[in-house]
C-alpha positions in Angstrom: 166.9 134.8 50.2 163.7 132.9 51.0 160.7 134.0 53.1 158.8 131.8 55.6 156.8 130.3 52.7 159.9 129.4 50.7 159.5 132.1 48.1 162.3 134.4 47.0 162.0 137.8 48.8 161.6 140.7 46.4 163.3 144.0 47.0 160.6 146.6 47.6 158.0 143.9 48.4 155.7 144.2 51.3 156.2 141.7 54.1 155.1 141.3 57.7 156.0 139.3 60.8 155.0 139.0 64.4 157.0 138.2 67.5 156.0 137.2 71.0 158.2 137.3 74.0 157.1 137.0 77.6 153.5 137.7 76.6 154.4 140.9 74.7 153.3 140.7 71.0 154.8 142.9 68.3 153.6 143.1 64.7 155.6 144.8 61.9 154.7 145.4 58.3 157.2 147.0 55.9 158.9 147.1 52.6 162.1 145.3 51.8 164.9 147.9 51.7 168.1 145.7 51.7 169.6 142.3 52.3 172.7 141.3 54.4 174.2 137.9 54.6 171.5 136.5 56.9 168.9 139.3 57.4 166.4 141.4 55.5 166.0 145.1 56.3 162.5 146.5 56.2 161.4 150.1 56.1 158.6 150.0 58.7 155.2 151.1 57.4 153.1 149.8 60.3 154.0 148.7 63.9 151.6 147.4 66.5 151.8 145.7 69.9 149.7 144.0 72.5 149.9 142.0 75.7 148.9 138.4 75.7 145.7 137.9 73.7 144.6 141.6 73.7 143.9 143.2 70.3 146.9 144.6 68.5 147.1 148.4 68.8 149.0 150.8 66.6 152.2 151.9 68.2 153.1 155.5 68.8 156.0 156.9 66.8 158.0 157.6 69.9 159.0 155.6 72.9 158.1 156.4 76.5 161.0 158.9 76.7 159.7 160.8 73.6 162.6 159.5 71.4 161.6 158.6 67.8 161.4 154.8 67.2 163.5 153.2 64.6 162.2 153.4 61.1 163.9 150.2 59.9 164.3 146.7 61.3 166.5 143.8 60.3 165.1 140.3 60.7 165.8 136.8 59.6 164.2 136.0 56.3 162.4 132.9 57.5 160.2 135.1 59.8 158.8 137.1 56.9 155.4 136.5 55.3 154.5 138.2 52.0 151.4 140.3 52.0 149.0 139.9 49.0 149.1 143.6 48.2 150.4 146.9 49.6 147.0 148.2 50.6 147.6 147.5 54.3 146.2 149.7 57.0 145.3 149.4 60.7 141.6 149.3 61.6 141.1 151.8 64.4 138.8 150.6 67.1 136.5 153.1 68.7 
């Protein structure tokens, strides 16, 4: 299965993607856990979001009801970009 750059996706590799819908931006970084016929499952390491052009902020681990957010996500492979290394961390703004 190929990533957005046309390279073969590696099991255990670190990938990221972003999505924008109606002005709401989501950023996900995770490790490849599994493949299905048309999707790649990531174990989520980092999740962030923003509205329009605001800075991305790290998401909480629970939704507004207090329920734990999903720890995995399945996405189409052509959305994924490989990250140069696994030393990925959010920069907290003060």
